C-alpha positions, 0 to 999 in steps of 0.5 A: 569368319564364317564362309557365308561372308563370301557372298554379297551383303544381301546374305546373312553372315555366319557367327565368327569363329575363334582365332584358333578354331580347327578347320571344320571336317566334313560330316561322315554322311555319304557323299555325292558321286564324283566328290573327292573322299577328303576335305582337299581337291583330289590329286591331279593324277586321280582325276578323269581326264577328258581326251588326251593331252594335247601334243606339242606342235610347231607353227607350221600346219600340214596342207590339210588343216587338222584339229587341235585336240581340244576340238578333236574330242567331239566325234570319236572319243567324246561320243560314249562319255556320259553328260553331266546331269545323268548318273555316272559310273566313274570313279573319280571326279568328272574333269572339264579341260576345255570349252569343247569338254564344257560343251559336250558334258554339260547340258548348259542353261545359265550360270547361277552365280548372279541369282545367288549374289556370289562375289565374282571372286567366289564365283570364279572358283565355284560357280553354280550352273543350271542344267537343261534338266532343271538340276543344278551343278557346281563348276569348281577349280580343282582345289575347291571341289570338296572345300567349304566354300563349295559346301556353303554354295551348295547349302545356299542353292538348296535354300534359294533355288530348291532344285535338285542337284545333278549327279554328280553334283560337282565337277572339276574345271582344270582351266580357270579362264573357263569360269572367268568366261562363264561369270563374264557371260562370254560362255553361255547357252548360245555359244555352247550349243554353236560349239556342239553344232561345230563338234558334231563335223570333223570338217568344222572342227578342223576349220576352228583348229585352223582359226585358233592357229592363226589366233595363236600366231598373232598372240604369240607376234603380238599382232593387233589384227587377223585379216582374212581377205577371200577372192571369190573368183581365184582358187587361192586367197590370203590372210595377213596380219597387222604387226607393229603397224605394218600390214603383213604376209605369214609363210604359213597362211599367205596363200590359202584355198579359197574354198577352205577360207570360206568354210572357216569363215562360215564355221567360225561365224557360228561362235560370234555373238552380237551380230544382226544375223545368226550365220555369216552373210558374206554379201553384207557388212556384219559385226559381232564378237567371239570368245576363245580360250587357248591351250595354255588358258589365255582368253582372247576376244576377236571383234569382227568386221566383215566387208563386202567388197567386190572380189569377196568378203574382206574380214578383219578381227581385231585381237583383244587380250581379256587376261591383261594385268589390271596394273597395265602400263603407265603413261610414261611406258605408253610413250607420253612426255612429262608435260603430257603427263602432267596435262592428263593428271591435271585434267583427272583432278578437275571435277566435271567435264570430259577428256576425249582421246582421238585417233585412227583405228588401231592408234591405241586409244583404248590402251590410253584410256584404260591407263587414264582410268587406272589412275583414278583413286579407289575411293571414287566409284567408276563405271564404264560402258564398253562395247566390247570390254577390252581391259580389266579394270577396277570399275563396274564394267559393262558390255553394250552389244549394239545390234542393227535393227534393235533398239539401242541397249545403250539407253536403258543402261545409261538410265541405270547408270545416272542413278548409280551415284558414280564419280566417273563414267567411261564410254568406250566411243562417241559414235552417234546420236545416242552417245551424243546426247549422253555426252551432253547429259553428263559432261555438265552434270559434275561427272567426270566423263572419259571417252574416244572418237576417231579424227585426225587432230585434236583441234578436230574433235569439236567438229566431230562431236558436233557433226550431224552423225554425233550432234553435240551443240556448239554452244554447249561445247563451247562452254566453260568446264566441258572440253577439259582436255582433248588429245590426239595420238598415234603409234609410231614404230621405235627403233631397235638397239641396232640402229644406225646413224644418219650418215649411213643412208648418205653412204649406202643409200636406202629405201624411202617411207614407200620403199623406193631406193634412193641414193646419198645425195637424195639423203643429204637433202632430206636431212638438210630440209629436216634441219630447215624445219626443226634445227635438230642437227640430223646428222648428229642426233637422228638415227635410222633402222638397221635394214638387216636387223640383229637377234632381238628384231629379227625374231618377229620374222618380217623384213618390214620390221627388221631394225624396229622393235615396239611402238610408241605413242606420239600425241598432242594435247589441248585444254579449251575449257579454261581458255576463252579464246579457244571457246570462242573459235569452237563456238564460230566453228572456226577450226583453222583458227583454232589450229593456227592458234594452238599449233601455229608456231614455228619458232618452238624449240623441237629439242625441248621435251616441253609439248605445250603448243607442239602438234603430235607430228612435233612430238614425233620429231623430238622423239627423233632428235632423241634417236628413238624414231626413224624419220622414215616412219613419221611421214606416212602417220602425218605428212611429208616434210616437204609438204610442211615446208611447202606450207610454211612457205605458204603461210609466210607469203600470206602474212607478208 
């Protein structure tokens, strides 16, 4: 098949070649500068590198932060290098090895892949880019530098754009993630311009090197967030991480000079997109996102949220991995039990209506939502509206940038989406009146709607949607077929294989969920209360964490995580759309009645994996019975067992 088939259907396909046709030999006319002299990519050894290779480095940094090699090319070695778009005398192809190289050597105006209707699979290998001098250049992966695909893209450029080619006309991009970031518009003229400003100053470069050290540490240790807490009146401030649901300090970042962190935030914010202000403002709340390509080519997005606290600004950066395997985890691997998985699949098979997943911040809602979308058959058209895109899905994904003070971009996007003949729509979060109206418009239109919201229980989801903030009509929520599945989930740390029997606490004593040491008598009473409430024979079945850890769980390096390894979902689910009584309770805003109706029974078998009629806390109790969860990790995420017992006594007296 001819290589014009790599473009969208708008292009005219080339005539098919004979099956045994030989590969086309490039013509003998003079080549453009920078192109390898064969039909294959030049060997790696012959490529002109930009900057020295990055030295190996441990986790400890010297007292004064130094730039990484990818940052350091700015002021010294890079100063004399030619800018692409001007004649170059280099004998081999120009090589772009990092985002810094891209910023310094490519005077980027915009990518042209959409102008040419290139398929993403092609643009991720050969991407045409318009330069600021109105010439065009091809950014190519090494093996595609002198390929037929690159020739066809260049031919199409000359036909459609009628702009001159740069000299050299093609350059090598050594890191595939850079091309992916360009075609996804994570890297554009603005971000590269900001990076050039940073690279002018060695001090700014060092600050970016320090931030990337934090990102590397977070990625290596599977941290969910980076927290930078600045104390304006103190000489030192702190950096913390969210790891395994714990808020922990790391030795090398624990106490850092306040002025250094203030400068880091000021410099790093220059790369933030989607914020209402162009510069960092420590006295006001700001939100945005920045994209980073690490040494190994891994792409990471930081989602910024700054809080102007009394003592100084507090910045939380959520780490989002942009190169997550499209396959992802299954519901079972996330921790959902068989009866819950069946409810998920049943809802997905039902046409129309909404699946709403709720939880607190950091409870894994987006991960579960992505798993739900991945299970949709490929013959259904799926569109997503996200802020930002967190996982790569087999869907038409759209990033919605919310900027305060600017007309909501969601409205125009939604108008187009409604005309797109989709079967399924994912909205990242229902958060305001605009998304609330979209929920009402789509949940009853025959489209399957999948979304998330922030609440503390499944039965609170209707109340959240009907609130003044979101504004969905209660009569609408109480309609048949609208709320087909409501899910609440939490993440609870799982025990490592070095776990102990519960008897250990009775014998040795141990810390409670608030780290206060308790003796054996306390823990015997604690086990008795669990047995009265749930009948799971705590001493025989329940396990607790090993406070000393083992070689598996110690490698995380935090005493708080010794004896723990990974986290699991615990969840509760309800299906109001098929239950007339539940819908009437929703219409009347009888939240207490809805809670009693779904989760009011106390005669359940908590040793059974059947989760019908069981709350997320009951789900956690079953997993404790299985020996997977320490009961001390359950209480902080729900309520104290003593509180459960008191509530049951009150309910018993009321019934009497």
